[in-house]
C-alpha positions in Angstrom: -19.4 -15.1 12.5 -19.0 -18.8 12.6 -16.3 -19.4 10.0 -17.1 -23.1 9.6 -20.8 -22.4 9.1 -20.0 -19.6 6.6 -17.7 -21.9 4.7 -20.3 -24.7 4.6 -22.9 -22.2 3.3 -20.7 -21.0 0.4 -19.7 -24.6 -0.5 -23.3 -25.8 -0.4 -24.4 -22.9 -2.7 -21.7 -23.7 -5.2 -22.3 -27.4 -5.1 -26.1 -27.0 -5.7 -25.8 -24.4 -8.5 -27.0 -26.0 -11.8 -24.6 -24.0 -13.9 -21.5 -24.9 -12.0 -19.4 -28.1 -12.1 -17.5 -28.6 -8.9 -14.2 -30.5 -9.4 -12.2 -31.5 -6.4 -8.5 -31.9 -7.4 -5.2 -30.2 -6.9 -4.2 -27.5 -9.3 -0.4 -27.5 -9.7 -0.1 -25.1 -12.6 -1.8 -21.8 -13.7 -4.5 -23.0 -16.1 -4.7 -21.7 -19.6 -7.7 -19.5 -20.7 -10.1 -17.6 -18.4 -9.1 -18.3 -14.8 -9.8 -16.9 -11.3 -7.2 -17.9 -8.8 -8.7 -18.0 -5.3 -6.6 -20.4 -3.3 -7.2 -19.1 0.2 -4.4 -18.4 2.8 -2.6 -21.7 2.3 -1.8 -22.0 -1.4 -0.2 -25.4 -2.0 3.5 -25.4 -2.8 3.3 -26.5 -6.5 0.9 -23.7 -7.4 2.9 -21.2 -5.4 6.0 -22.2 -7.3 4.0 -21.8 -10.6 3.1 -18.2 -9.5 6.7 -17.4 -8.7 7.9 -18.7 -12.1 5.2 -16.6 -13.8 5.5 -13.3 -11.8 8.7 -13.5 -9.8 9.5 -14.7 -6.3 9.5 -11.2 -4.8 5.9 -10.7 -5.7 4.6 -13.6 -3.5 4.6 -13.5 0.3 4.1 -16.5 2.7 3.7 -14.7 6.0 1.3 -11.8 6.8 3.3 -9.7 9.2 1.2 -6.5 9.3 1.4 -3.4 11.4 -1.7 -1.7 12.7 -3.3 1.0 10.5 -5.0 4.1 11.8 -7.2 6.8 10.2 -5.3 10.0 9.5 -8.3 12.2 10.6 -8.2 10.6 14.1 -4.5 11.5 14.7 -3.8 14.5 17.0 -1.5 16.4 14.7 -0.6 18.9 17.4 1.5 16.2 19.1 3.2 14.9 15.9 5.5 16.3 13.2 6.2 15.5 9.6 9.8 14.6 8.7 12.1 12.1 7.2 15.4 11.2 8.9 18.3 13.6 8.5 16.1 16.2 6.8 15.1 13.9 3.9 11.6 14.1 2.4 8.8 14.5 5.0 7.1 11.2 4.1 6.4 10.2 7.7 4.3 11.4 10.6 6.4 11.2 13.8 5.0 10.7 17.3 7.7 11.7 19.8 8.0 10.2 23.2 9.7 11.4 26.4 11.7 9.0 28.4 8.9 8.5 30.9 6.3 7.9 28.1 8.6 5.3 26.6 9.1 3.6 29.9 5.4 3.3 30.5 4.8 2.1 26.9 7.7 -0.5 27.2 6.4 -1.9 30.4 2.9 -2.3 29.0 4.2 -3.9 25.9 6.3 -6.6 27.5 3.3 -7.5 29.8 0.7 -7.5 27.0 -1.3 -10.7 26.1 -0.4 -12.4 22.8 -2.4 -14.3 20.3 -1.5 -18.0 20.2 -0.8 -19.1 16.6 -2.4 -22.3 15.2 0.0 -25.3 15.2 -0.2 -25.6 11.4 1.0 -22.1 10.9 4.6 -22.9 11.9 5.6 -19.3 12.0 9.2 -18.6 11.3 10.0 -14.9 11.2 13.0 -13.4 9.5 14.8 -10.5 11.3 13.1 -7.7 9.4 9.7 -9.2 10.4 10.1 -9.9 14.2 7.0 -8.9 16.1 7.5 -5.7 18.1 6.6 -7.6 21.3 9.5 -10.0 20.6 11.9 -7.1 20.1 10.8 -5.6 23.4 11.6 -8.9 25.2 15.2 -8.6 24.1 15.7 -5.7 26.4 14.7 -2.1 27.3 17.0 -0.5 24.7 16.2 -2.8 21.7 13.3 -0.7 20.4 15.3 2.5 20.7 17.7 1.0 18.2 14.9 -0.5 16.1 11.5 0.8 15.1 11.4 3.6 17.8 14.9 4.9 17.1 14.9 8.8 17.2 18.2 9.1 15.3 18.1 11.8 12.5 14.8 13.3 13.7 14.4 16.6 15.4 11.2 17.7 17.1 10.4 21.2 15.8 8.7 22.1 19.0 11.8 21.5 21.1 14.6 21.7 18.5 15.9 18.4 20.0 16.0 14.8 19.2 13.2 13.0 21.1 14.0 10.1 23.4 11.9 7.7 21.1 9.8 8.1 18.1 6.9 6.1 16.6 6.7 6.7 12.8 3.5 6.5 10.7 3.7 5.8 7.0 1.1 6.6 4.4 -0.5 3.4 3.0 -3.0 4.6 0.4 -3.1 7.1 -2.4 -5.6 9.4 -0.7 -3.5 9.6 2.5 -6.3 8.5 4.8 -4.6 5.2 6.0 -1.3 5.3 7.9 0.5 2.3 9.4 2.8 2.2 12.4 6.2 1.5 11.0 7.9 -1.6 12.3 4.9 -2.5 14.6 4.1 -5.9 13.1 2.6 -7.7 16.0 0.8 -10.8 17.2 -0.8 -9.2 20.3 -4.5 -9.6 20.9 -6.5 -6.8 19.5 -7.7 -5.2 22.8 -4.0 -5.0 23.9 -3.0 -3.4 20.6 -5.7 -0.7 21.0 -4.5 0.0 24.6 -0.9 0.2 23.6 -1.5 2.4 20.5 -3.5 4.8 22.6 -0.5 5.2 24.9 1.4 6.8 22.0 1.4 10.6 21.9 -0.9 11.8 19.2 -2.7 8.5 18.9 -4.7 8.7 22.1 -8.0 8.7 20.1 -6.7 7.0 17.0 -9.3 5.0 15.1 -7.7 1.6 14.2 -9.0 0.3 10.8 -6.7 -2.7 10.7 -5.1 -4.4 13.6 -1.6 -6.0 13.3 -1.4 -9.7 12.6 1.2 -12.4 12.4 0.0 -15.5 10.6 0.7 -17.9 7.8 -0.7 -16.4 4.6 0.1 -16.7 0.9 -0.7 -13.4 -0.9 0.4 -11.4 -4.0 1.9 -8.0 -4.0 -1.4 -6.7 -5.5 -0.2 -3.1 -6.4 2.6 -4.6 -8.5 0.4 -7.3 -10.2 -3.3 -6.5 -10.2 -5.6 -3.9 -11.7 -8.6 -2.7 -9.8 -10.7 -5.1 -11.8 -8.7 -8.0 -10.1 -7.2 -8.9 -13.5 -3.4 -9.5 -13.6 -1.5 -6.7 -15.4 -0.3 -8.0 -18.8 -2.2 -11.3 -18.4 -5.7 -10.8 -20.0 -8.2 -13.3 -18.6 -6.3 -14.2 -15.5 -7.8 -12.9 -12.2 -7.2 -13.3 -8.5 -9.6 -13.1 -5.6 -9.7 -13.5 -1.8 -6.7 -13.8 0.4 -4.4 -14.5 -2.5 -5.4 -11.1 -4.0 -4.5 -9.3 -0.8 -7.7 -9.0 1.2 -8.6 -10.2 4.7 -11.9 -11.4 5.9 -14.6 -13.9 4.7 -17.0 -11.3 3.3 -14.2 -9.4 1.6 -13.0 -12.7 0.0 -16.5 -13.6 -1.2 -17.0 -10.0 -2.6 -13.8 -10.1 -4.5 -14.7 -13.5 -5.8 -17.9 -12.0 -7.1 -16.1 -9.2 -8.9 -13.4 -11.5 -10.4 -16.1 -13.9 -11.6 -18.1 -11.1 -13.1 -15.1 -9.8 -15.0 -14.1 -13.3 -16.2 -17.6 -13.6 -17.6 -17.3 -10.2 -19.2 -14.0 -11.3 -20.9 -15.8 -14.4 -22.1 -18.4 -12.1 -23.8 -15.8 -9.9 -25.3 -16.4 -7.0 -22.9 -13.9 -5.1 -20.8 -13.6 -5.8 -17.0 -15.2 -3.2 -14.7 -14.7 -2.0 -11.1 -17.3 -0.8 -8.6 -17.5 2.9 -7.7 -15.0 4.1 -5.2 -17.8 5.2 -2.9 -18.6 1.5 -2.2 -16.6 -0.5 0.1 -15.8 -3.1 -2.6 -14.7 -0.4 -4.9 -12.5 1.2 -2.2 -11.0 -2.2 -1.4 -10.0 -3.1 -5.0 -8.7 0.4 -5.6 -6.5 0.0 -2.5 -5.2 -3.3 -3.9 -4.3 -1.6 -7.2 -2.9 1.6 -5.8 -1.5 1.0 -2.3 2.2 1.5 -1.5 3.8 -1.7 -3.0 6.8 -1.5 -0.7 5.9 -3.7 2.3 2.3 -4.2 0.9 0.0 -5.9 3.5 -3.5 -7.4 3.1 -6.5 -5.2 4.0 -9.9 -5.6 5.6 -12.9 -3.5 4.4 -12.9 -0.3 6.4 -14.2 3.3 6.2 -10.7 4.6 5.4 -10.9 3.0 2.0 -13.7 5.3 0.7 -13.8 9.1 0.3 -15.1 11.0 3.3 -18.5 12.8 3.1 -18.5 16.6 3.2 -20.1 18.7 5.9 -20.0 18.9 9.7 -21.6 16.0 11.4 -20.9 13.5 14.2 -19.0 10.2 13.6 -22.2 8.1 13.7 -24.0 10.4 11.2 -20.9 10.5 9.0 -20.7 6.7 8.9 -24.4 6.4 8.1 -24.1 9.0 5.3 -21.1 7.0 3.8 -23.1 3.8 4.1 -26.1 5.2 2.3 -23.9 6.8 -0.4 -22.1 3.6 -1.0 -25.3 1.5 -1.3 -26.7 4.0 -3.8 -23.5 4.2 -5.9 -23.2 0.4 -5.9 -26.8 -0.1 -6.9 -26.5 2.4 -9.7 -23.4 0.6 -10.9 -25.1 -2.8 -10.9 -28.1 -1.5 -12.8 -25.9 0.1 -15.4 -24.0 -3.1 -16.2 -24.4 -4.4 -19.8 -25.4 -7.1 -20.1 -27.3 -6.9 -16.7 -26.8 -9.4 -14.0 -29.6 -11.9 -13.5 -32.0 -11.0 -10.7 -31.0 -14.1 -8.8 -29.2 -17.4 -9.3 -31.3 -20.1 -11.0 -33.1 -22.3 -8.6 -31.6 -25.7 -8.0 
């Protein structure tokens, strides 16, 4: 997709719409009354400060330092084990590495090609957010005392502590999305895929979100937003797009549609609504509302956000069945809305 062309298309449609008034000015405070906040990835400092005053500094992030996320069903569980460190609750999937497996992984990591950030991003990472490739550059042992440390973990197959361990943490309520702990990265996506598939148990892992390191202002959605995109405890105030915790142009536009729909419903004295969970938009907003709030990271639309279909079938057939099910569920939801949406926007 040409992002410039897509942006111009959206702007042109909004500019020509007869029922909209487009005002170009800086918003420095959260407006009173019905409001949808959709400020994009670079929210200006005055409005960001207003958000912090309203909701708390710890609920607003300025850098998107995200680890890759894989589908649970694509993990080879015969090579992993569930455990927490020192016998604590088994909240993690652990992928143990031998010394030779770690050596190959480390050598591939330090040689991997990186994404070059935009000049305006001015990335400044704090220590807990250092990219995994940067840690590797500090020395062969660094990862073994960082995200890949095996201390406190015992492989039940050997009864011994592995040489290194990659941990996966559950990211969604349904347990289908698992992130690689401490693997925030700015590597190019093909390199990420190659490296992840070098990890025991992840040889055939399906990556639903790649790691990113970029400038990005977003809310801790699980702490602040409902699945209708309305702020908890702030009736009539909504968020959409990157600020709400989504990634991608279509995802941002789709959440803008939902936030706008629900703002209109509030204006009519109706309760906000959310699409069915079988649809990608429904799955996405439910992720925003129910994801693990600790270390929350923005999300693209992906198949891990919607319930799987039942029955034995190939991957292609399964995706097609999920697609058709989602379309049907979303269409029924739209048709059942009261009052109904107009068939199309008024002609300009």
